[in-house]
C-alpha positions as CSV (number, residue, x, y, z in Angstrom):
1,M,-22.7,368.4,214.0
2,T,-21.4,369.2,210.6
3,K,-23.0,372.2,208.8
4,V,-22.6,371.9,205.0
5,A,-22.5,374.7,202.5
6,V,-22.4,374.3,198.7
7,I,-20.5,376.8,196.5
8,A,-21.6,376.0,192.9
9,H,-20.4,377.4,189.7
10,A,-23.7,377.4,187.8
11,G,-22.0,377.3,184.4
12,K,-20.2,374.0,185.1
13,T,-22.0,370.7,184.7
14,F,-21.6,367.0,184.2
15,G,-23.7,363.9,184.9
16,G,-27.1,365.0,186.2
17,G,-25.8,368.5,187.1
18,L,-26.7,370.4,190.3
19,A,-30.1,368.6,190.6
20,E,-28.2,365.3,191.0
21,L,-25.8,366.9,193.5
22,R,-28.9,368.0,195.6
23,R,-30.4,364.5,195.4
24,E,-27.1,362.9,196.3
25,L,-26.5,365.1,199.3
26,E,-30.0,364.4,200.5
27,R,-29.5,360.6,200.0
28,Q,-26.4,360.8,202.1
29,G,-28.2,362.7,204.9
30,I,-27.7,366.4,204.0
31,D,-31.1,367.7,203.1
32,R,-30.7,371.4,203.9
33,P,-27.3,372.6,203.0
34,L,-26.5,376.3,202.7
35,W,-26.7,376.7,198.9
36,F,-24.9,379.4,196.9
37,E,-24.7,379.5,193.1
38,V,-22.4,381.8,191.2
39,S,-22.1,382.7,187.5
40,K,-18.3,383.1,187.6
41,S,-15.7,381.7,189.9
42,K,-14.5,385.2,190.9
43,K,-17.9,385.7,192.6
44,A,-17.3,382.7,194.9
45,P,-15.2,384.3,197.7
46,K,-18.1,386.5,198.8
47,R,-20.3,383.4,199.1
48,V,-17.6,381.4,200.9
49,K,-17.3,384.2,203.5
50,K,-21.0,384.3,204.0
51,A,-21.1,380.5,204.4
52,L,-18.3,380.6,207.1
53,A,-20.1,383.5,208.8
54,E,-23.2,381.3,209.0
55,G,-21.3,378.5,210.7
56,A,-20.5,376.2,207.8
57,D,-17.6,373.8,208.7
58,L,-17.7,371.8,205.5
59,I,-17.8,373.6,202.1
60,V,-18.5,371.6,199.0
61,A,-17.1,373.3,195.9
62,W,-18.8,372.4,192.6
63,G,-16.7,373.5,189.6
64,G,-13.2,373.4,188.2
65,D,-9.8,374.4,189.5
66,G,-10.8,378.1,189.3
67,T,-13.7,377.6,191.7
68,V,-11.7,375.5,194.0
69,Q,-8.9,378.1,194.1
70,R,-11.4,380.9,195.0
71,C,-12.8,378.8,197.8
72,L,-9.4,377.7,199.3
73,D,-8.1,381.3,199.1
74,V,-10.8,382.3,201.6
75,M,-10.8,379.1,203.6
76,A,-7.1,378.7,204.2
77,G,-6.2,379.2,207.9
78,T,-9.7,378.5,209.1
79,D,-11.0,375.3,210.7
80,A,-13.5,374.6,207.8
81,T,-12.9,371.7,205.6
82,L,-13.0,371.7,201.8
83,A,-14.8,369.0,199.7
84,V,-14.7,369.0,195.9
85,V,-17.1,367.8,193.3
86,P,-15.0,368.3,190.1
87,A,-17.2,369.8,187.4
88,G,-14.6,371.7,185.4
89,T,-12.4,371.1,182.4
90,A,-9.1,370.0,183.9
91,N,-9.9,369.3,187.6
92,L,-6.3,369.0,188.5
93,F,-6.8,369.7,192.2
94,A,-9.3,366.9,192.5
95,S,-7.4,364.4,190.3
96,N,-4.1,364.9,192.1
97,L,-5.9,364.0,195.4
98,G,-7.8,361.0,194.0
99,I,-11.2,362.6,193.9
100,P,-13.1,361.2,190.9
101,K,-15.4,363.0,188.4
102,D,-18.4,361.0,189.8
103,I,-21.1,362.9,191.7
104,A,-22.1,360.2,194.1
105,E,-18.5,359.1,194.9
106,A,-17.3,362.7,195.2
107,V,-20.1,363.5,197.6
108,R,-19.4,360.3,199.6
109,I,-15.7,361.3,199.9
110,G,-16.7,364.9,200.8
111,L,-18.9,363.8,203.6
112,N,-17.1,360.7,204.9
113,G,-13.5,360.7,203.5
114,A,-10.3,361.3,205.4
115,R,-9.4,364.9,206.2
116,R,-6.0,365.7,204.9
117,K,-4.2,368.9,205.8
118,I,-2.3,370.3,202.8
119,D,-0.2,373.2,201.9
120,V,-1.2,376.1,199.7
121,G,1.0,378.5,197.8
122,R,0.6,382.3,197.7
123,I,1.4,384.7,194.9
124,E,0.4,388.4,194.6
125,G,-1.9,388.1,197.6
126,E,-3.8,385.1,196.3
127,R,-3.6,381.5,197.4
128,F,-3.4,378.5,195.0
129,G,-3.7,374.7,195.5
130,V,-2.1,373.3,192.3
131,M,0.3,375.8,190.6
132,A,1.1,379.3,189.6
133,G,3.2,380.2,186.6
134,A,4.4,383.0,184.5
135,G,5.1,382.8,180.8
136,L,3.9,380.1,178.4
137,D,1.3,378.4,180.6
138,A,-0.3,381.8,181.4
139,R,-0.5,382.6,177.7
140,M,-2.1,379.2,177.0
141,I,-4.7,379.7,179.7
142,R,-5.4,383.3,178.7
143,D,-6.0,382.4,175.1
144,A,-8.0,379.3,175.9
145,D,-10.5,381.1,178.2
146,G,-14.1,381.5,177.0
147,T,-15.7,379.8,174.1
148,L,-12.6,378.0,172.9
149,K,-12.3,376.1,176.1
150,D,-16.1,375.5,176.2
151,R,-15.9,374.1,172.7
152,L,-12.7,372.1,172.7
153,G,-12.2,371.2,176.4
154,R,-8.6,370.2,177.2
155,L,-7.7,370.4,173.5
156,A,-8.0,374.1,173.8
157,Y,-4.8,374.2,175.8
158,V,-3.0,372.1,173.2
159,W,-4.0,374.5,170.5
160,T,-3.0,377.7,172.4
161,G,0.2,376.0,173.6
162,V,1.4,375.4,170.1
163,K,0.5,378.9,169.1
164,N,2.4,380.4,172.1
165,A,5.4,378.1,171.9
166,R,6.8,380.6,169.3
167,A,6.8,383.5,171.8
168,A,10.2,385.0,172.7
169,T,11.9,384.1,176.0
170,F,12.4,386.6,178.8
171,R,15.2,387.0,181.2
172,A,14.7,385.9,184.8
173,Q,16.5,386.3,188.1
174,I,15.3,383.9,190.8
175,E,16.1,383.7,194.5
176,V,15.1,380.6,196.4
177,D,15.0,380.9,200.2
178,G,17.2,384.0,200.1
179,T,19.9,382.5,197.8
180,Q,20.4,383.2,194.1
181,W,19.3,380.1,192.2
182,Y,18.8,381.0,188.6
183,E,19.7,383.7,186.2
184,G,19.1,383.4,182.4
185,E,16.6,383.1,179.6
186,A,13.2,381.5,180.4
187,S,9.9,380.8,178.7
188,L,8.1,379.5,181.8
189,V,8.5,379.9,185.6
190,L,6.3,377.5,187.4
191,A,5.6,376.9,191.1
192,G,3.7,373.8,191.9
193,N,2.0,372.3,195.0
194,L,0.9,369.2,193.2
195,G,2.6,367.1,190.6
196,E,0.2,366.6,187.7
197,I,-0.5,369.7,185.7
198,F,-2.1,368.4,182.5
199,A,-3.8,365.2,181.2
200,G,-1.7,362.9,183.3
201,V,1.6,364.6,182.7
202,E,3.7,365.0,185.8
203,A,5.6,368.3,185.9
204,F,6.9,367.6,189.4
205,E,7.2,363.8,189.8
206,D,8.1,363.9,193.5
207,A,5.6,366.6,194.6
208,K,3.8,366.2,197.9
209,P,1.1,368.7,199.0
210,D,1.9,368.4,202.7
211,D,5.7,368.6,202.8
212,G,5.9,372.4,203.7
213,E,7.5,373.2,200.4
214,L,6.6,374.2,196.8
215,E,8.2,372.7,193.7
216,L,9.8,375.2,191.4
217,G,10.6,374.8,187.8
218,V,12.1,377.0,185.0
219,V,11.9,376.0,181.4
220,R,14.1,377.8,178.9
221,A,12.8,376.0,175.8
222,E,12.2,378.3,172.8
223,G,10.3,377.5,169.7
224,L,8.2,374.5,168.7
225,V,11.1,372.0,168.4
226,E,12.5,372.6,171.8
227,W,9.1,372.7,173.4
228,A,8.1,369.5,171.7
229,R,11.3,367.8,173.1
230,T,10.5,369.1,176.6
231,A,6.9,367.9,176.4
232,A,7.9,364.5,175.1
233,R,10.3,364.1,178.0
234,A,7.6,365.0,180.5
235,A,5.2,362.5,178.9
236,V,7.5,359.5,178.9
237,G,9.9,360.2,181.7
238,K,11.0,362.9,184.2
239,P,10.8,366.6,183.0
240,S,13.8,367.3,185.1
241,D,15.9,365.1,182.7
242,S,15.4,367.6,179.9
243,P,18.3,370.0,179.2
244,F,15.8,372.8,179.0
245,V,14.4,372.3,182.5
246,H,15.7,373.4,186.0
247,Q,13.9,372.3,189.2
248,T,14.3,372.7,192.9
249,R,12.1,373.0,196.0
250,A,11.4,376.2,197.9
251,R,9.6,377.9,200.8
252,M,10.0,381.4,199.4
253,V,10.7,382.4,195.8
254,E,11.6,385.9,194.6
255,V,11.3,386.4,190.8
256,K,12.5,389.4,188.8
257,L,11.9,389.5,185.0
258,D,13.3,391.9,182.4
259,R,9.7,392.8,181.2
260,K,6.1,392.2,182.1
261,V,4.9,388.7,181.6
262,P,1.3,387.3,182.1
263,Y,0.8,384.9,185.0
264,E,-1.8,382.4,186.1
265,L,-2.8,380.5,189.2
266,D,-4.8,377.2,189.2
267,G,-5.9,377.8,185.6
268,G,-7.0,381.4,186.1
269,A,-5.3,384.1,183.9
270,R,-4.1,387.2,185.6
271,D,-2.5,390.5,184.4
272,A,1.1,390.7,183.4
273,I,3.8,391.3,186.1
274,K,7.5,392.0,186.1
275,R,8.4,391.0,189.7
276,F,6.6,388.7,192.1
277,D,7.1,386.5,195.2
278,V,5.8,383.0,195.8
279,E,5.6,381.4,199.2
280,V,4.2,378.3,200.9
281,E,1.6,378.3,203.7
282,P,2.2,374.8,205.3
283,G,-0.9,372.8,206.2
284,A,-3.2,375.7,205.6
285,I,-6.3,373.9,204.6
286,G,-8.1,370.6,205.4
287,V,-9.5,368.7,202.4
288,R,-11.6,365.6,202.2
289,V,-9.9,362.9,200.2
290,P,-10.5,359.1,199.7
291,S,-10.1,357.1,202.9
292,G,-6.5,355.9,203.2
293,G,-5.1,359.4,202.4
294,E,-3.0,361.1,205.1
295,S,-5.1,362.9,207.6
């Protein structure tokens, strides 16, 4: 019999909020889930570990991509299954897997949907489900954190993206699966497990979360004009067609930069780094997705 635990970011809400989530779980037969609320996503791992220790085999994550990332970081490699009720700003993990921002439907999928085994990425000892990047995206996310994102939602990223597009490039040396792949100027190094990274824009048009590989992209655009051209190409066609974009696939990536640059994973800002590795963990976690998804 399935034992359900809820890991809820109490600061995230939509629809009828957590009260509606409780009612919907009860309506669908789960009247006594393990229930953990956290004030910040970084507090979720401790609660996930407690839920697993108490025998939970289905963990429902209520929150945005940061909350989901904290949950899957702990759950990867276990037999427990992750369900998502997307209550954040971008909800890229959920939208890429077809999970809607609708409490009743997300709960139905979480309890009765198909179980799909997907890959996760790993960088600096942390796992991610959507992407990890160094450079412009990390600066955007860092500057959008807090009240600006709360006030403007996704528009906060547009605002901080324009501001940071003027930042100077850095020099990058990148090895892919043991072979030198790229050396030159860069404004963004991005590893992706899923394709959509912002508001319907596909950064990696052929990305599959269960192919045992990560997508890897380097953007060398500098300044507003070159970034505008790159963004326009991504919005109307394939980002890889841009002269400022280089893409490949990889299982293991080694990156060396000429100076420290901030990085992010799944929308969470992290400290600046000068050297880092990214690797894939194939089929590391089971996720409930709409029926008809690969199981």
